[in-house]
N, C-alpha and C positions, 0 to 999 in steps of 0.2 A: 690713493688712486694713481695709476700709472700715467705718466705723461706720454704724449705721442713721441715715438722714436726710442723710448726707454725699453731696455731689454729685460725680460723676466728672468728669474733664476733658472727656469727650465731651458730658456733659449741660450743663456750663458753656458750652461752645462753642455748643451747640444753643440754649441760652437767650439768649446774646448775639446770635446770628444772628436769632432770633425777635424780640427787642426791636428790633434794627436794621431788620428787615423791617417791623415795625409802624410805626416812625418814618417810613420811606420811604413806606409806604402812606398814612399820615395826611397826609404832605406832598403826595402825588399827589392825594388827595381834595380838599385845599384848592385846589391849582392847577387841578384839573379844573373846579371851579365858577367859576374866574376867567374862563374862556372864551378865554384867550390861549394858542394852541397853541405859539408860539415860547417864551413864558415858561415854559410847562409843561415843554417839552423841556429848557430851560436849567436850571431848578430841579431837575428829575428827575436830570439828570446831576450837578449839584452835590451833591445829597443822597446819591447812590450813591458819589460820590468820598469824601465825608466818612465814610460808613458803612464803606467798605473800609479807608480809612486808619486808622480807629480800632478796627478789628476785630483780634482776636488773630492772630498770624502764621499759625497753623494753620488759621484760619477764613477768611482773606482770599480764597483761591481760590474759596470758595463765595459770594462777594459779586460779582455781575455789575456791570459798569459800564453804567448805563442812559444812555449818551451817544449820542444820535442825531445824525448829521451833518445840519446844516441846509443847505438849498440855496436860494441867492438868485440870481435872474435879474434883471439890470439891462438895461433896454431902453428904446427911445424910445416904443414903443406901450404897454408895460406889460401886454400881452396874454398869455394863457396860451400856452405852447409857443413863445414868441418866442426862447427860447434853445435852440439845437440840442443843447447840451451835456447838457440834461436831458430829452430826448425819451424818453418811456416811463417816466419816473420820477415818483413821487408825493411829496407834501409840499413842493412848490416854492413859495417866496414870490416874487412878481413886483413889481418896483419900477419905476415909470415915471419916466424921467429928464426934466428940463426941456428945452425946445427950444433953449436957449442953451448953447453949447459950454462956456463957463466954469462955468456953474451945473451942467451935467451932470457935469463933472469933479469938482466939489465933492461931489455926491451919491455918485459912485463912491468917492471917498476916505472919505466919511462912513460908508458901508456897510462898506467894508473895515476901517476903524478899529474900528467897533463889533463886527465879527466877531472881530477880534483881541482886543479887550478882553473880550468874552464868553468866549472860549476861556481867557484868562488867569484870569478870575474864577471860572469853573466849576471849574477845576482847583486852586483854592486858591493862585493866584499862584505855582505851582511849588514851594510849601513843604511840601506833603503827600507822604508816601510812598505813592503810588497803586499802585505795582507792587512789592509786598513780596517777601520771600525766596521765597515759594511760586512766584513767577513767574520766578525766576532759573535759568538753565541752570547745570549743574555747572561751576564754575571759569571761567565766561564772563561778560564784561560786555556786556550787550546793551541797546539802546535800545528802550523800549516807547513806543507812541504812541496817541493818539486823534486821529482826523480830525474836528475840531470843526465845520467848515463848508466849503462850496464856494461861491465867488462867481464868477459868470460874466457876461461881456459879450456881448450879442447882436451878430450880424453887422451889423445895421442901425446900430449906434452908430458903427462905424468907417466905414461908408458915408456917413453924414451928417456925421460929425465926423472926417475922416481925420487931423487933427492934434491930436486930443484928448489924446494922451499928453504933449504938450508942456505942457499945463495941469495935469497930475497930478504933484504933489510930495507923495507920501504921507508921507514922513518929516517934512517941514515941517508938514503937517497935524497929525501927532501932537504936535508941539512947541507948536502954537498953539491947539489946540482941546480941549474937555472932553467926556467921555462924557455922554450925556443925564442931566440931573439932578444932576450932580456939579460941584464947584467947583475941581477939580484937572485939569490937562491929562492927556492919555493918556500923554505922556512922563513926567510926574511920577509917575503911578501905576505905570508899568512899571519905573521906577528905584527905587521903594520909598522908605521913610523915610530910608534911608541916603544917598540922593541919588547923583548921578554922581561926586561928589568922592572917593568911596571907591575909584574905579578909576584906575589909572595912565593917564597920557596915552600914547597909542600913535601912533607915526608912521604916516602914511597908507599906506605900502606894506609895513608889517610883516607883514601877512597875505597878501601876494602869493605864491601857491603856484606850484609848477611847472605846475599846470594852467592858471593865469592866463597864465603866460609862453607856454605852448603855444598858448593861444587867441589871443593877440596876434599870433603868427607864422603863424596859420592861412592867411591869404590868400597867403602867399609860399612856403610850404614844403609840398611834396607829402608829405614824411615825417610832418609834423605832422597833415595831413589824415587820413592813414592811421591814425596813433596815436589821434586823437580820435574817428574814426568820424563818422557823420552826426549833426550836432547836432539835437536834437529841435525841432520847430517850436513856436511859441508858440500855446497853445490858447485864449487869452483866458479862462482860468479859473484861479482861485487856490484852493488848498486851505490852510486855516489849520489847522496841525498842532501839537498839544501833544506834546512828546517828553521823556522822562525817562530818565536813565542813572545808575546807581550807580557812582561813581568817587571816589577820594580824590586824584586827580591834577589836578582841575580839569575844565573843560568839555572836550568831545570833543578829545582830543589836546592839551589844555592851551591851547586858543585863548583862554581867559580868564585866562591867566597874568598876575599882577599884580593880580587882583581879590581883594577881601577876602571870605572865606567868610561866609555869613550875610547877604549883601546882594544887591541886584538890579542889573541893567544893561540898557541898550538897546544891541543889538549890530548892527553893519553899517550904522551911521548916523553921519555927522559932525554933531554938534550942539554949539553953544557956549552954555553956561549960566553964570550968575554962580557964581563959586567953583570952576569946573572948566573944563578945556580940552576938546578934542574927545573924545567918548566913542568907544570902539573904532570906527575909521573904515574906509574902503575897502570899499564895498558889495559888489561881486561877489567880490572877493578874500576878504573876511571870510566870505562865504557858502560859498565853496569850502573854506576852511580849517575852518570850524565844522562843516559838515554832511557833509563828505566821509568816507564810511565804506566805502572800497574801491571798485574799479571806476573808470570815468571819467565825467565829467559835463560838460554844456555850459552850466552855470550862468553861468560868468564871461563867456561869449561872447554871452549873450542880453541885449541891451539893451532891456528891456521894462518894462511895468507891474510884473511880478512881481519883476524884478531890483532895483528900488529899495526893496523892502520891508526895514524894520528887523525886528529880533527882540527879544522880551522874554525875558530870561534870569535865572535865579536859581541860585546855587551855595551850598551850605551843608548844614546838618543838616536832614533831611527828617522832619517830624513824623509820628509813628506811635505805636502802642501798645507798641512794643518798649522794653525796659529800656535798651538801647543803640541809640538811633536811628542810622541809617546816613547817611553823607555822599553827596551826589549833586548832579546838575545837571538843571535843567528848562529847557525852551525852548518858546516859541510863535513860529511864523513862518509867513508866507504864502509858498507855493512853487507853481510851475506844477503843475497837476493832471496829473501824468504818473507812471505806475507806476514807471518806472526811477528817477525822481528821489525819489519817496517812499520807495522801498526803500533808497535810499542813506542815508536818515535813520533809517528804522524797521526794526528786526529783527522786532518783534512789534506788531501793530495790534489794539486792542480797541475795543469800542463797536458801534454799529449804523449801517449805511449809510443 
C-alpha cells in the first residue's frame, strides 16, 4: 500500500520526462536566439539523444529524437535549386564551390568530413544507448539508424570538372585535417582516446566477401550478372548515417573481431599512424562485410566518391540509465543515398527528414 505523499512509478516517469522536456525546451530557446539554423538542428538532436539515453527504460519510447536530416547542396553557382536531388525540398543549405578543380575538391571533402563529424558528435560518439530495450523486437537483434545528413553534388560540377574525383581523397583528408575550431584531426577524434593501436592489424583482403569476388568477375560471367542483378547507379549524393546495434559478438557479423571493447576505430580505410599499422583496410570489401545485412549489394563494384568513405565505429558498453548497461556497436558512415542500400544497414530509422 502506498503511503500518502509517496510517488508512484508512473508519476516518477512523468516527472523525469517533464524535467527532460524542460531541459530540451530551454536548450531550444537558447539556440533559437543564436540565429544559426544548422546549429539549432544539431544541438536539438544532441539534446534529444542525451535525454533519451538518460531516461528510464520504460520512458525512453516517449522521448522522440529531434534529429532533422540536414541537406547540403554543393554546386559551382551556389544558387538555390542547383541540385536536382533536392527539388521540392525545404531546408537546403547551398555551398558555392571555387572555380579551381583542386580547391573545389577540397571544399567537397571539407563539407563531407564536417557532416560525418557532426553526425558522430550529435550521437555521443556512438557511446550512448540511444535505442533502448523499448525499441528492440522480441528476440531479434536489429540495427536502428538516424540519417544525419545528405550531401549532394550538382550536375554542373561533373560537367565543369569531369576528373574531379581524382582529386578527392576523403580518407587522407580525415587523416590530415581538423574539424573547425579543434586541435585534433578528424581521424584522431574518430579513433578516440584509445587510439588505433588497440586494434589488431588486419590483412588487406581479410574482409573480401563473396560479394566482392562476384563483383570482380562481373564482366566475364553471365551467371554472376544474373546473381548480382543490376547495380545501382551513382546518384552523386551521400547520406551520412548513424547506426547502432545491440550485440555481444562484436560489430555486424564480427567485422571488428580483434578490436578491444570500449574503444573506437576508423573502418574501411588504410591509414598508417605512429605506433600502429594499417587500421582495418580494404575499402569496398570492408563496407560489404560490415554493412551487409541480407540481400545483395553493389557497394563493392561501385568505384566512386561514396565508396572511398571511411567509417567511424565504436564497440563497447553503451551508456544509459540502466543498472546493467548493454553491449553494442555504433557506426557513422557515408553511403550512396539509395533506399536499397540504406535498408541493408538499417532495420529501423528514426528522426525527421
